C-alpha positions as CSV (number, residue, x, y, z in Angstrom):
1,X,8.5,-5.1,18.8
2,X,7.9,-1.6,20.0
3,X,10.4,-0.3,22.5
4,X,11.1,3.0,24.3
5,X,14.8,3.7,23.9
6,X,17.1,6.3,25.3
7,X,19.4,8.0,22.8
8,X,21.7,11.0,22.5
9,X,21.8,13.1,19.4
10,X,23.0,16.6,18.4
11,X,19.9,18.6,17.5
12,X,20.0,21.6,15.2
13,X,17.4,24.2,16.3
14,X,16.8,26.8,13.5
15,X,16.1,30.4,14.3
16,X,12.3,30.0,13.4
17,X,12.0,27.8,16.5
18,X,13.7,30.2,19.0
19,X,10.4,31.7,20.2
20,X,9.1,28.2,21.2
21,X,11.4,27.9,24.2
22,X,14.4,25.5,24.4
23,X,12.5,22.3,25.3
24,X,9.8,22.7,22.7
25,X,12.2,23.9,20.0
26,X,14.4,20.9,20.6
27,X,11.6,18.4,20.7
28,X,10.1,19.7,17.4
29,X,13.5,19.8,15.7
30,X,14.4,16.4,17.0
31,X,11.1,15.0,15.7
32,X,11.8,16.4,12.2
33,X,15.3,15.1,12.3
34,X,14.6,11.4,13.3
35,X,10.9,10.5,13.3
36,X,10.2,8.0,10.4
37,X,13.9,7.4,9.9
38,X,15.4,3.9,9.9
39,X,18.6,3.1,11.8
40,X,20.1,-0.3,10.7
41,X,21.3,-1.0,14.2
42,X,18.1,0.0,16.0
43,X,15.0,0.1,13.9
44,X,12.3,2.6,12.8
45,X,12.1,5.7,15.0
46,X,8.4,6.6,15.5
47,X,8.1,9.3,18.0
48,X,10.2,11.4,20.5
49,X,8.5,10.9,23.8
50,X,10.6,12.8,26.3
51,X,13.6,15.2,26.5
52,X,15.8,14.0,29.4
53,X,18.9,16.3,29.2
54,X,19.9,19.3,27.1
55,X,23.5,20.2,26.8
56,X,24.9,23.6,26.3
57,X,24.0,25.2,23.0
58,X,26.6,26.1,20.4
59,X,26.5,28.1,17.2
60,X,28.6,26.9,14.2
61,X,30.2,29.4,11.8
62,X,27.8,30.3,8.9
63,X,24.9,28.6,10.5
64,X,22.3,30.7,12.4
65,X,20.9,27.6,14.2
66,X,21.9,26.5,17.7
67,X,23.1,22.9,18.2
68,X,22.3,21.1,21.4
69,X,23.6,17.7,22.5
70,X,20.4,16.2,23.8
71,X,19.5,13.0,25.7
72,X,15.9,11.8,24.9
73,X,13.5,8.9,24.9
74,X,12.1,7.6,21.6
75,X,9.5,5.1,20.7
76,X,10.9,2.7,18.1
77,X,9.8,-0.3,16.1
78,X,12.5,-3.0,16.3
79,X,11.7,-6.2,14.4
80,X,13.4,-9.2,16.0
81,X,14.2,-12.6,14.5
82,X,11.6,-15.3,15.5
83,X,9.2,-12.6,16.8
84,X,5.5,-13.4,15.9
85,X,3.7,-10.3,14.7
86,X,0.2,-9.4,13.4
87,X,0.1,-7.8,10.0
88,X,-2.2,-6.8,7.1
89,X,-1.7,-7.8,3.5
90,X,-1.1,-4.7,1.4
91,X,0.1,-6.2,-1.9
92,X,0.2,-9.6,-3.6
93,X,2.5,-10.6,-6.4
94,X,3.4,-13.8,-8.1
95,X,6.5,-14.1,-5.9
96,X,4.7,-13.4,-2.5
97,X,2.6,-11.2,-0.3
98,X,3.6,-8.0,1.3
99,X,2.3,-7.4,4.8
100,X,2.4,-4.2,6.8
101,X,3.8,-5.0,10.2
102,X,3.9,-1.9,12.3
103,X,5.3,1.0,10.3
104,X,7.1,-1.1,7.7
105,X,6.2,-3.6,5.0
106,X,7.6,-7.2,5.0
107,X,7.6,-10.0,2.4
108,X,6.0,-13.4,2.8
109,X,7.7,-15.3,-0.1
110,X,5.4,-17.8,-1.9
111,X,7.4,-20.6,-0.4
112,X,6.5,-19.4,3.1
113,X,2.8,-18.8,2.7
114,X,1.3,-22.3,3.3
115,X,2.1,-26.0,3.2
116,X,0.3,-26.5,-0.2
117,X,1.0,-26.0,-3.9
118,X,-0.2,-22.6,-4.7
119,X,-1.4,-20.6,-7.7
120,X,-1.3,-16.8,-8.3
121,X,-4.4,-15.2,-9.8
122,X,-3.4,-11.8,-11.2
123,X,-7.1,-10.8,-11.9
124,X,-8.1,-11.1,-8.3
125,X,-4.6,-10.4,-6.9
126,X,-4.8,-13.5,-4.7
127,X,-2.9,-16.6,-3.9
128,X,-4.8,-19.9,-3.6
129,X,-3.8,-23.3,-2.2
130,X,-4.5,-26.0,-4.8
131,X,-5.5,-28.8,-2.3
132,X,-6.8,-26.8,0.7
133,X,-8.5,-24.0,-1.2
134,X,-7.0,-21.5,1.3
135,X,-6.9,-18.0,-0.2
136,X,-4.8,-14.9,0.7
137,X,-5.9,-11.5,-0.6
138,X,-5.3,-7.8,0.0
139,X,-6.5,-6.6,3.4
140,X,-6.3,-10.0,5.0
141,X,-5.1,-9.9,8.6
142,X,-2.3,-12.4,9.3
143,X,0.0,-13.7,12.0
144,X,3.6,-14.3,10.9
145,X,7.0,-15.0,12.3
146,X,10.0,-12.8,11.4
147,X,12.7,-15.0,9.7
148,X,15.0,-12.3,8.3
149,X,15.8,-8.7,9.1
150,X,18.0,-6.3,7.1
151,X,17.2,-2.7,8.0
152,X,18.5,0.2,5.9
153,X,21.6,-1.6,4.7
154,X,22.4,-0.4,1.2
155,X,19.6,2.1,1.4
156,X,16.9,-0.7,1.4
157,X,15.2,-2.5,4.2
158,X,14.1,-6.1,3.9
159,X,12.1,-8.1,6.4
160,X,11.1,-11.7,5.6
161,X,8.2,-13.5,7.2
162,X,6.9,-17.1,7.3
163,X,3.3,-18.3,7.8
164,X,4.2,-22.0,7.5
165,X,4.3,-22.9,11.2
166,X,1.6,-23.9,13.6
167,X,-0.7,-21.0,14.7
168,X,0.5,-18.8,11.8
169,X,-1.3,-17.7,8.7
170,X,-4.4,-15.7,7.7
171,X,-6.5,-15.1,10.9
172,X,-9.6,-16.4,9.0
173,X,-7.8,-19.7,8.3
174,X,-6.8,-20.0,12.0
175,X,-10.3,-19.3,13.2
176,X,-11.8,-21.9,10.9
177,X,-9.2,-24.5,12.0
178,X,-10.0,-23.7,15.7
179,X,-13.7,-24.1,15.2
180,X,-13.2,-27.3,13.3
181,X,-11.0,-28.7,16.0
182,X,-13.5,-27.7,18.7
183,X,-16.3,-29.3,16.7
184,X,-14.3,-32.5,16.3
185,X,-13.5,-32.7,20.1
186,X,-17.2,-32.1,20.8
187,X,-18.3,-34.9,18.5
188,X,-15.8,-37.3,20.2
189,X,-17.5,-36.9,23.6
């Protein structure tokens, strides 16, 4: 989920940014300091949107920069348990498929792809259901539920997804199922 959060951070503004003015110098320095970083308690910081308050600047010994305590708003991606998200398959391996959800990649383990026995085809980099014939390949668009989140702990982030619930899976599968259901209802009338 994307959220706008309010945060407080000490921002180091180096001398090369002094001519930008305090607000712009702080905003640029803050962007360099936090954008793209992962906080295990919060999520992925994407963009500084507003500077709300700037404290008094202070200079530390042997550092030519000015340090400002700053209150600001930041756009963050915060994956939550049980959240349903769209994604795009970016890599397929014999143990699962990696999907890009927002700014981060998550794993759909082979046991969570579909209710079918599956086989991995390394030549086509795809996973195929043996009974259903459903296929998952790179660039497929999916809808999945978050079942595990571990951000930045131990230097690594892990997000686990499932597609084995109703209304989840590759969008093409879901569209075909919807059309088949509509056709069946139409023929019942």
